[in-house]
BANUVEX-193309 format. One record per residue: residue in three letters; x, y, z of N, C-alpha, C, O in turn. Coordinates in steps of 0.1 Angstrom, whole numbers, padded with zeros to 4 digits, always signed. Example, Ala and Ser with C-alpha at 12.3 -4.5 7.8 and 13.67 -1.06 7.14 Angstrom:
2
ALA+0132-0057+0078+0123-0045+0078+0132-0033+0078+0142-0033+0085;SER+0128-0022+0071+0137-0011+0071+0129+0000+0079+0134+0011+0080;
***
This chain:
100
MET-0096-0048-0118-0081-0050-0104-0077-0059-0108-0082-0068-0115;CYS-0064-0057-0102-0057-0066-0107-0040-0065-0099-0029-0061-0102;TYR-0046-0074-0087-0036-0077-0073-0031-0092-0077-0036-0102-0081;HIS-0017-0087-0074-0005-0095-0071+0002-0091-0064+0004-0079-0063;LEU+0010-0101-0055+0023-0096-0051+0031-0098-0058+0030-0106-0067;LYS+0043-0089-0052+0061-0092-0062+0066-0090-0046+0062-0086-0035;THR+0080-0096-0054+0088-0099-0039+0106-0094-0048+0112-0103-0053;SER+0109-0084-0050+0117-0077-0053+0122-0069-0042+0115-0064-0033;PHE+0133-0069-0043+0143-0055-0035+0144-0063-0024+0145-0054-0016;GLY+0143-0070-0019+0140-0078-0006+0136-0076+0005+0141-0075+0016;GLY+0117-0073-0004+0102-0071+0003+0092-0077-0002+0094-0083-0012;THR+0080-0077+0002+0067-0079-0006+0063-0069-0009+0059-0061-0001;GLU+0063-0067-0021+0050-0056-0023+0037-0059-0026+0038-0067-0036;ALA+0026-0057-0024+0010-0059-0026+0008-0049-0038+0006-0037-0035;VAL+0007-0052-0053+0001-0043-0061-0017-0044-0063-0021-0053-0070;ILE-0026-0036-0058-0035-0035-0055-0042-0033-0067-0053-0039-0068;ASP-0035-0022-0080-0036-0021-0086-0029-0017-0098-0028-0005-0100;ASP-0022-0030-0110-0014-0021-0121-0018-0010-0134-0010-0006-0142;ASN-0028-0008-0133-0037-0002-0143-0049+0005-0142-0059+0003-0147;CYS-0045+0012-0135-0056+0026-0126-0059+0038-0128-0053+0040-0139;GLY-0064+0046-0126-0059+0059-0122-0059+0065-0108-0058+0058-0097;ILE-0059+0078-0108-0058+0085-0088-0065+0081-0081-0062+0078-0069;SER-0080+0079-0087-0087+0081-0085-0088+0066-0070-0092+0066-0058;LYS-0081+0055-0080-0082+0042-0070-0069+0045-0062-0072+0041-0051;PHE-0062+0048-0061-0054+0058-0048-0064+0061-0037-0066+0056-0025;TYR-0068+0067-0042-0078+0072-0032-0088+0067-0025-0094+0070-0015;SER-0088+0060-0032-0106+0048-0025-0098+0042-0019-0105+0037-0010;VAL-0087+0039-0018-0078+0023-0009-0076+0037-0002-0081+0036+0009;ALA-0070+0049-0003-0061+0052+0009-0077+0055+0019-0078+0053+0031;SER-0090+0059+0010-0102+0061+0022-0105+0049+0032-0107+0050+0044;ALA-0107+0037+0025-0109+0023+0031-0095+0025+0042-0096+0028+0054;LEU-0084+0024+0038-0075+0020+0055-0080+0031+0061-0085+0029+0072;SER-0081+0041+0057-0086+0049+0065-0097+0049+0080-0095+0050+0092;ASP-0111+0046+0071-0120+0044+0075-0125+0027+0084-0132+0026+0094;GLU-0117+0017+0073-0122+0009+0078-0114+0003+0086-0119-0005+0094;PHE-0102+0004+0087-0086-0003+0095-0086+0010+0100-0080+0016+0092;LYS-0089+0017+0109-0087+0031+0117-0067+0031+0115-0058+0029+0123;ILE-0068+0037+0098-0048+0041+0101-0051+0058+0095-0059+0063+0088;LYS-0044+0060+0101-0041+0073+0100-0025+0077+0094-0015+0071+0097;PHE-0026+0087+0086-0016+0084+0071-0001+0093+0082-0007+0093+0093;ILE+0006+0096+0084+0016+0105+0088+0025+0109+0085+0032+0116+0092;ASN+0027+0104+0068+0039+0112+0057+0036+0113+0049+0042+0104+0043;GLN+0025+0124+0035+0023+0123+0027+0032+0131+0018+0032+0144+0019;ILE+0042+0124+0007+0043+0132-0004+0035+0128-0018+0032+0117-0023;ASP+0032+0143-0022+0026+0141-0034+0036+0144-0043+0041+0154-0040;ASP+0040+0139-0054+0050+0148-0069+0037+0146-0073+0026+0144-0068;ALA+0045+0149-0088+0040+0148-0098+0026+0140-0102+0014+0141-0102;ASP+0044+0128-0109+0038+0115-0109+0039+0101-0101+0039+0089-0106;ILE+0040+0106-0086+0036+0099-0080+0030+0102-0066+0029+0114-0065;LEU+0024+0094-0054+0018+0097-0045+0020+0087-0035+0016+0076-0035;SER+0029+0094-0023+0037+0085-0017+0027+0082-0001+0034+0091+0005;TRP+0021+0080+0005+0022+0080+0019+0021+0067+0029+0016+0057+0026;ASP+0028+0072+0044+0037+0064+0050+0023+0062+0061+0015+0071+0063;PHE+0022+0052+0068+0009+0047+0083+0021+0034+0085+0032+0030+0080;LYS+0010+0031+0096+0020+0024+0109+0009+0014+0112-0002+0018+0115;TYR+0013+0000+0109-0001-0010+0110+0012-0021+0118+0024-0026+0116;LYS+0005-0021+0125+0008-0030+0139+0022-0031+0147+0029-0040+0152;LYS+0024-0018+0148+0036-0013+0148+0047-0011+0136+0057-0004+0137;LEU+0043-0020+0125+0056-0013+0113+0048-0005+0105+0036-0004+0104;TYR+0058+0000+0098+0060+0012+0086+0052+0010+0079+0049-0001+0083;LEU+0044+0013+0068+0040+0003+0051+0041+0021+0048+0042+0031+0056;THR+0041+0017+0031+0038+0028+0024+0025+0026+0013+0022+0015+0009;LEU+0019+0037+0011+0006+0035+0001+0012+0041-0011+0017+0052-0008;GLN+0014+0037-0022+0021+0045-0029+0016+0047-0048+0019+0037-0055;TYR+0010+0056-0053+0011+0055-0061+0016+0062-0075+0022+0072-0075;SER+0013+0054-0088+0025+0060-0098+0020+0058-0110+0014+0047-0113;ILE+0023+0069-0119+0018+0066-0135+0021+0055-0143+0016+0050-0153;PHE+0035+0049-0131+0037+0036-0143+0034+0026-0140+0033+0015-0147;ASN+0032+0030-0125+0027+0018-0118+0016+0013-0110+0015+0002-0104;GLY+0009+0021-0110-0002+0020-0106-0004+0019-0087+0005+0024-0079;VAL-0013+0014-0084-0018+0012-0064-0008+0003-0059-0006-0007-0066;SER+0000+0006-0048+0006-0007-0042+0010-0006-0028+0011+0004-0022;ILE+0011-0014-0025+0011-0011-0006+0026-0014-0007+0027-0023-0015;LEU+0040-0010-0001+0050-0018+0006+0056-0017+0013+0055-0005+0017;PRO+0068-0025+0022+0073-0021+0035+0080-0012+0037+0084-0009+0026;ARG+0082-0007+0043+0099+0006+0043+0101-0005+0051+0094-0013+0057;PRO+0120+0003+0046+0130-0006+0055+0132-0010+0067+0134-0001+0075;VAL+0133-0017+0070+0132-0024+0080+0143-0037+0086+0149-0043+0077;LYS+0146-0040+0098+0154-0048+0101+0149-0056+0098+0155-0058+0087;ASP+0141-0065+0099+0129-0079+0097+0117-0075+0088+0106-0071+0091;LEU+0124-0079+0075+0115-0078+0068+0103-0094+0068+0093-0094+0060;SER+0104-0098+0071+0095-0110+0073+0080-0110+0080+0070-0116+0077;LYS+0085-0100+0091+0074-0096+0098+0065-0083+0088+0053-0085+0087;ALA+0071-0071+0082+0068-0062+0073+0060-0071+0063+0049-0068+0061;ASP+0067-0081+0057+0058-0088+0049+0042-0097+0051+0031-0100+0045;LYS+0050-0097+0062+0035-0104+0067+0027-0096+0067+0015-0098+0064;ALA+0031-0084+0071+0023-0070+0070+0011-0068+0065+0000-0067+0069;VAL+0019-0066+0050+0016-0061+0039+0006-0073+0033-0004-0071+0028;ARG+0012-0091+0034+0002-0094+0026-0012-0094+0037-0023-0094+0031;GLU-0012-0094+0047-0025-0095+0054-0033-0081+0052-0045-0081+0051;ILE-0025-0069+0052-0036-0059+0050-0044-0056+0031-0055-0052+0027;SER-0033-0061+0025-0040-0063+0009-0054-0074+0007-0064-0074+0001;SER-0047-0085+0016-0056-0098+0016-0074-0091+0019-0084-0091+0013;MET-0070-0082+0036-0082-0075+0037-0090-0067+0033-0101-0066+0038;LEU-0082-0059+0020-0085-0051+0009-0092-0056-0003-0103-0054-0008;MET-0084-0063-0004-0099-0069-0019-0108-0077-0009-0117-0082-0015;LYS-0107-0080-0001-0122-0082+0004-0132-0073+0001-0143-0076-0003;LYS-0126-0061+0002-0137-0050-0004-0139-0043-0014-0130-0040-0022;ALA-0151-0038-0015-0154-0035-0029-0148-0023-0033-0149-0014-0024;PHE-0140-0021-0048-0139-0002-0047-0145+0003-0059-0146+0015-0062;
***
């Protein structure tokens, strides 16, 4: 697992693993669903990218898998990015405590 935070394009992205397969994406999705009671509200499944939106503390975030970038959590575009950044950091640090 290669966890790190990136702040590009004006928001914080939590990179859960930048060198992994699609099974890691499904493990993280399962942990979010089971452990944190998150429901995915929009799922886009393309050939080389999965992008699943969810709501956490009244903010919309995206769990994303790309064959090029691995698994990450990033905020959806919002007016107040500081709240979204805090939510991304909070949920990613809780996920890092879980074993996949």
